[in-house]
VOPAGU-2260 file (C-alpha; in pm, 1 decimal, decimal comma):
REM VOPAGU-2260
SITE   aa  ch    i         X         Y         Z
SITE  MET   A    0    -129,8   -1912,3    4242,0
SITE  THR   A    1    -248,4   -1625,5    4467,2
SITE  ILE   A    2    -458,6   -1866,9    4673,0
SITE  ALA   A    3    -164,4   -2097,9    4737,1
SITE  LEU   A    4      58,2   -1798,2    4811,4
SITE  ALA   A    5    -198,6   -1658,5    5055,6
SITE  ARG   A    6    -216,3   -1988,6    5244,1
SITE  GLY   A    7     160,6   -2025,3    5253,4
SITE  LEU   A    8     212,0   -1671,9    5378,6
SITE  THR   A    9     -64,0   -1710,2    5635,4
SITE  LEU   A   10      84,1   -2035,0    5763,6
SITE  SER   A   11     425,3   -1864,2    5778,6
SITE  SER   A   12     261,5   -1581,8    5975,0
SITE  LEU   A   13     111,9   -1833,5    6215,4
SITE  LEU   A   14     452,9   -1987,9    6280,5
SITE  LEU   A   15     634,6   -1655,9    6320,0
SITE  VAL   A   16     375,3   -1498,6    6547,5
SITE  GLY   A   17     349,7   -1824,0    6742,8
SITE  ALA   A   18     725,4   -1826,2    6793,6
SITE  ILE   A   19     738,6   -1471,7    6930,7
SITE  ALA   A   20     427,3   -1525,5    7143,9
SITE  GLY   A   21     593,4   -1831,1    7294,3
SITE  PHE   A   22     914,5   -1638,1    7350,0
SITE  PHE   A   23     739,8   -1360,1    7541,2
SITE  TYR   A   24     521,5   -1613,2    7727,7
SITE  ALA   A   25     824,8   -1810,1    7847,6
SITE  TYR   A   26     963,6   -1494,4    8006,9
SITE  TRP   A   27     624,9   -1406,5    8154,3
SITE  CYS   A   28     557,4   -1739,1    8323,1
SITE  SER   A   29     900,4   -1878,3    8403,1
SITE  VAL   A   30    1221,5   -1692,8    8315,8
SITE  MET   A   31    1159,2   -1377,1    8517,0
SITE  ILE   A   32    1009,1   -1575,4    8806,1
SITE  GLY   A   33    1311,5   -1803,9    8806,8
SITE  LEU   A   34    1558,2   -1518,4    8791,5
SITE  ASP   A   35    1382,6   -1345,2    9079,4
SITE  ALA   A   36    1385,9   -1665,3    9283,9
SITE  ALA   A   37    1763,7   -1678,4    9241,7
SITE  GLY   A   38    1794,2   -1339,3    9410,9
SITE  ALA   A   39    1888,4    -995,8    9283,3
SITE  ALA   A   40    2263,5   -1060,2    9304,0
SITE  VAL   A   41    2222,9   -1341,4    9048,3
SITE  ALA   A   42    1919,3   -1214,8    8856,9
SITE  ALA   A   43    2053,6    -870,8    8765,8
SITE  PRO   A   44    2374,8    -984,6    8593,5
SITE  ALA   A   45    2195,1   -1279,2    8435,0
SITE  MET   A   46    1931,7   -1050,2    8284,3
SITE  GLN   A   47    2199,1    -806,2    8172,4
SITE  GLY   A   48    2366,5   -1094,0    7989,9
SITE  ILE   A   49    2038,1   -1199,4    7831,2
SITE  ASN   A   50    1967,0    -844,2    7719,4
SITE  ALA   A   51    2313,2    -813,0    7567,4
SITE  THR   A   52    2271,7   -1127,7    7358,1
SITE  VAL   A   53    1901,2   -1158,4    7273,6
SITE  ARG   A   54    1925,7    -963,3    6949,7
SITE  ASN   A   55    2061,3   -1239,9    6732,6
SITE  ALA   A   56    1993,2   -1431,3    6411,4
SITE  MET   A   57    1773,2   -1688,9    6586,2
SITE  PHE   A   58    1550,1   -1423,8    6745,0
SITE  ALA   A   59    1524,6   -1189,5    6445,0
SITE  PRO   A   60    1285,0   -1388,7    6221,3
SITE  SER   A   61    1018,9   -1421,3    6489,9
SITE  PHE   A   62    1045,9   -1057,4    6594,5
SITE  PHE   A   63    1079,2    -885,1    6257,1
SITE  GLY   A   64     920,4   -1146,5    6031,5
SITE  PRO   A   65     556,0   -1076,0    6122,1
SITE  LEU   A   66     601,9    -713,1    6014,6
SITE  VAL   A   67     673,8    -834,6    5661,1
SITE  VAL   A   68     482,1   -1160,0    5630,5
SITE  LEU   A   69     149,6   -1050,1    5785,0
SITE  PRO   A   70      90,1    -763,8    5536,5
SITE  ALA   A   71     202,8    -986,8    5249,9
SITE  ALA   A   72     -42,1   -1255,7    5361,9
SITE  ALA   A   73    -319,3    -996,0    5391,0
SITE  LEU   A   74    -252,2    -867,7    5041,1
SITE  ALA   A   75    -235,7   -1215,9    4889,8
SITE  SER   A   76    -558,9   -1308,9    5068,8
SITE  ALA   A   77    -736,0   -1001,1    4937,8
SITE  LEU   A   78    -614,0   -1068,0    4584,0
SITE  GLY   A   79    -721,6   -1431,4    4619,6
SITE  GLY   A   80   -1075,1   -1332,1    4714,7
SITE  ALA   A   81   -1052,9   -1407,4    5086,9
SITE  ARG   A   82   -1133,0   -1056,5    5200,7
SITE  MET   A   83   -1230,7   -1153,5    5555,6
SITE  ALA   A   84    -898,8   -1337,0    5593,0
SITE  ALA   A   85    -725,7   -1021,9    5470,7
SITE  LEU   A   86    -904,2    -822,6    5742,2
SITE  TRP   A   87    -807,7   -1075,0    6011,3
SITE  LEU   A   88    -446,2   -1061,0    5894,5
SITE  THR   A   89    -446,4    -683,5    5889,7
SITE  ALA   A   90    -584,6    -683,7    6244,3
SITE  ALA   A   91    -312,3    -931,4    6343,3
SITE  PHE   A   92     -48,7    -701,9    6193,1
SITE  VAL   A   93    -178,3    -394,0    6377,4
SITE  THR   A   94    -208,7    -587,0    6704,2
SITE  PHE   A   95     143,3    -726,3    6678,1
SITE  ALA   A   96     299,3    -404,3    6549,5
SITE  ILE   A   97     156,4    -188,0    6827,2
SITE  GLY   A   98     122,2    -431,3    7117,4
SITE  ALA   A   99     445,4    -626,5    7076,9
SITE  PHE   A  100     689,0    -464,6    6834,8
SITE  LEU   A  101     645,2     -98,2    6931,5
SITE  VAL   A  102     612,2    -178,8    7302,7
SITE  THR   A  103     944,7    -359,1    7273,4
SITE  LEU   A  104    1114,6     -71,6    7090,9
SITE  TRP   A  105     967,5     211,0    7294,4
SITE  ILE   A  106     952,0      55,1    7641,7
SITE  ASN   A  107    1134,1    -274,1    7698,2
SITE  VAL   A  108    1450,5    -194,8    7500,2
SITE  PRO   A  109    1501,6     144,4    7672,6
SITE  MET   A  110    1446,5     -30,3    8007,4
SITE  ASN   A  111    1703,1    -292,1    7911,5
SITE  ASN   A  112    1951,5     -26,3    7802,5
SITE  ALA   A  113    1908,4     164,3    8128,3
SITE  PHE   A  114    1944,8    -158,0    8326,6
SITE  ALA   A  115    2267,0    -257,7    8146,6
SITE  ALA   A  116    2483,5     -84,9    8407,6
SITE  ALA   A  117    2241,4    -111,7    8698,9
SITE  SER   A  118    2323,9    -257,7    9036,0
SITE  PRO   A  119    2139,6    -560,1    9178,0
SITE  GLY   A  120    1955,5    -319,7    9408,8
SITE  GLU   A  121    1762,8    -192,4    9106,8
SITE  TRP   A  122    1637,2    -541,8    9019,1
SITE  PRO   A  123    1298,7    -529,5    9202,9
SITE  ARG   A  124    1177,6    -218,1    9020,5
SITE  TYR   A  125    1314,0    -336,1    8685,3
SITE  LEU   A  126    1148,6    -675,1    8735,4
SITE  ALA   A  127     808,8    -521,5    8809,9
SITE  ASP   A  128     812,7    -270,2    8526,5
SITE  TRP   A  129     969,5    -499,7    8266,3
SITE  SER   A  130     738,9    -789,0    8354,9
SITE  PHE   A  131     428,7    -572,0    8322,7
SITE  TRP   A  132     524,1    -459,1    7973,5
SITE  ASN   A  133     632,5    -808,3    7877,4
SITE  GLY   A  134     282,6    -920,4    7977,7
SITE  VAL   A  135     141,3    -662,0    7737,1
SITE  ARG   A  136     365,3    -800,4    7460,3
SITE  THR   A  137     263,2   -1155,2    7543,7
SITE  ILE   A  138    -110,0   -1082,5    7534,6
SITE  ALA   A  139     -78,5    -880,9    7213,3
SITE  SER   A  140     122,5   -1157,8    7047,2
SITE  PHE   A  141    -129,0   -1425,8    7141,8
SITE  ALA   A  142    -412,3   -1201,8    7024,3
SITE  ALA   A  143    -232,3   -1162,6    6690,1
SITE  LEU   A  144    -183,3   -1539,3    6678,4
SITE  ALA   A  145    -555,9   -1595,8    6730,0
SITE  LEU   A  146    -633,8   -1348,2    6451,2
SITE  VAL   A  147    -402,1   -1536,1    6214,7
SITE  GLY   A  148    -584,8   -1855,7    6310,8
SITE  LEU   A  149    -915,2   -1691,7    6219,6
SITE  ALA   A  150    -766,3   -1593,2    5884,6
SITE  LEU   A  151    -663,2   -1952,8    5817,6
SITE  MET   A  152   -1013,2   -2073,2    5902,1
SITE  ASP   A  153   -1163,8   -1815,8    5668,4
SITE  GLN   A  154    -926,9   -1913,9    5388,1
SITE  SER   A  155   -1029,8   -2276,5    5431,8
SITE  ARG   A  156   -1399,3   -2188,4    5419,7
SITE  HIS   A  157   -1362,2   -1985,7    5104,8
SITE  GLY   A  158   -1118,5   -2204,7    4919,5
SITE  ALA   A  159    -838,4   -1951,9    4948,0
């Protein structure tokens, strides 16, 4: 039962981390570029609207889910005898928690809150700073995704 649970939780981790990595990546490679191309007078209020609505029931599982499912998958893997998978999953958790979740809470959300009442003239600086930190979140999320993939490969090799 622990082996099946470990695989299920690890696959769930893969999907959740993949979803948030894709979310951050879409902003990194298209959304912010597109908003900027529209000009500050359009981009600033559009981003303010996005920031006001992004925290919703569709976003929550991919953002908060890895914080619960990754440690559970690591524990189930360890109990199922896939200790290397447990280490990969723990590394994925730490990478996601620090590089994506905490960066969001400590940097991007305060930036968003400060930008909520900003004028379009503040768009260029916000864009540069926010995009940099979103790049950090994107890279961290994809790194966590790769670590979950390594855990799945290890589970397969060891019958977990």
